[in-house]
C-alpha positions as CSV (number, residue, x, y, z in Angstrom):
1,X,0.0,0.0,0.0
2,X,1.1,3.5,-0.8
3,X,1.0,5.9,2.1
4,X,0.4,9.7,1.7
5,X,1.0,11.7,4.8
6,X,-0.9,15.0,5.3
7,X,0.5,17.1,8.1
8,X,-2.4,18.7,9.9
9,X,-4.7,17.9,12.8
10,X,-7.5,20.0,11.2
11,X,-10.1,17.6,9.7
12,X,-11.9,20.4,7.8
13,X,-8.7,21.5,6.1
14,X,-7.8,17.9,5.4
15,X,-11.2,17.3,3.8
16,X,-10.9,20.5,1.7
17,X,-7.6,19.4,0.1
18,X,-8.3,15.6,-0.1
19,X,-9.4,15.7,-3.8
20,X,-6.3,17.7,-4.8
21,X,-4.0,15.4,-2.9
22,X,-5.5,12.3,-4.5
23,X,-5.3,13.8,-8.0
24,X,-1.7,15.0,-7.7
25,X,1.0,12.4,-8.5
26,X,3.8,12.5,-6.0
27,X,7.1,10.6,-6.4
28,X,8.3,8.6,-3.3
29,X,9.4,11.0,-0.6
30,X,8.3,14.0,-2.6
31,X,6.6,16.8,-0.6
32,X,4.1,19.4,-1.9
33,X,2.1,22.1,-0.1
34,X,-1.7,22.5,-0.5
35,X,-3.3,25.5,1.1
36,X,-0.4,25.7,3.6
37,X,-0.6,22.0,4.5
38,X,2.5,19.8,3.8
39,X,1.7,16.6,2.0
40,X,4.3,13.8,1.4
41,X,4.4,10.5,-0.4
42,X,5.8,8.3,2.4
43,X,6.3,5.4,0.1
44,X,5.1,1.8,0.7
45,X,3.9,0.4,4.0
46,X,3.5,-3.3,4.7
47,X,0.0,-4.8,4.8
48,X,0.2,-5.4,8.5
49,X,0.7,-1.6,9.2
50,X,-3.0,-1.0,9.0
51,X,-3.7,-3.8,11.5
52,X,-1.1,-2.6,13.9
53,X,-2.2,1.0,13.8
54,X,-5.9,0.4,14.0
55,X,-5.7,-1.3,17.4
56,X,-4.0,1.8,19.0
57,X,-6.5,3.9,21.0
58,X,-5.1,7.2,19.8
59,X,-5.6,6.3,16.1
60,X,-8.8,7.1,14.3
61,X,-9.5,4.8,11.2
62,X,-11.7,6.1,8.4
63,X,-12.7,4.3,5.2
64,X,-13.3,6.2,1.9
65,X,-15.3,3.6,0.0
66,X,-15.6,5.8,-3.1
67,X,-11.8,5.8,-3.5
68,X,-11.1,2.4,-1.8
69,X,-8.7,4.1,0.6
70,X,-8.2,4.0,4.3
71,X,-7.3,7.1,6.3
72,X,-5.6,7.0,9.7
73,X,-5.5,10.1,11.9
74,X,-3.2,10.3,14.8
75,X,-1.5,13.3,16.4
76,X,-1.0,16.0,13.8
77,X,-1.0,13.8,10.8
78,X,-3.5,12.0,8.5
79,X,-2.2,9.0,6.6
80,X,-4.0,8.0,3.4
81,X,-3.4,4.3,2.6
82,X,-3.9,3.6,-1.1
83,X,-4.0,-0.1,-2.1
84,X,-2.0,-1.1,-5.1
85,X,-4.3,-1.8,-8.1
86,X,-4.4,-5.6,-8.8
87,X,-4.2,-5.0,-12.6
88,X,-1.6,-2.2,-12.6
89,X,1.0,-4.3,-14.4
90,X,-1.4,-5.9,-16.8
C-alpha cells in the first residue's frame, strides 16, 4: 500500500484538500504544499501496518469507500493508505 501523509490535525482542512491530494501524482518522498498544508508521499507500507495502527486507542480509522482508501488520523497527521491496483501491471 502507498502511504500519503498529510501534516495537519484539522479535519476540515484535510477534507478541503483531499481531492487535490489524491489527483496529484507524487514521487516517493516528494513533498508538496496544498493551502499551507504539507503533503508527502511516504512510500510503501506493509499490509500489517493498518492492522497494527488500527488497534491503537489514539488512532482514528476512516474508510473512503468511493476511492477504496483507508485514512488513519493520529497526532497531527493524516495518513492516506492507497491499495495497489491488482491489474496495474497488466
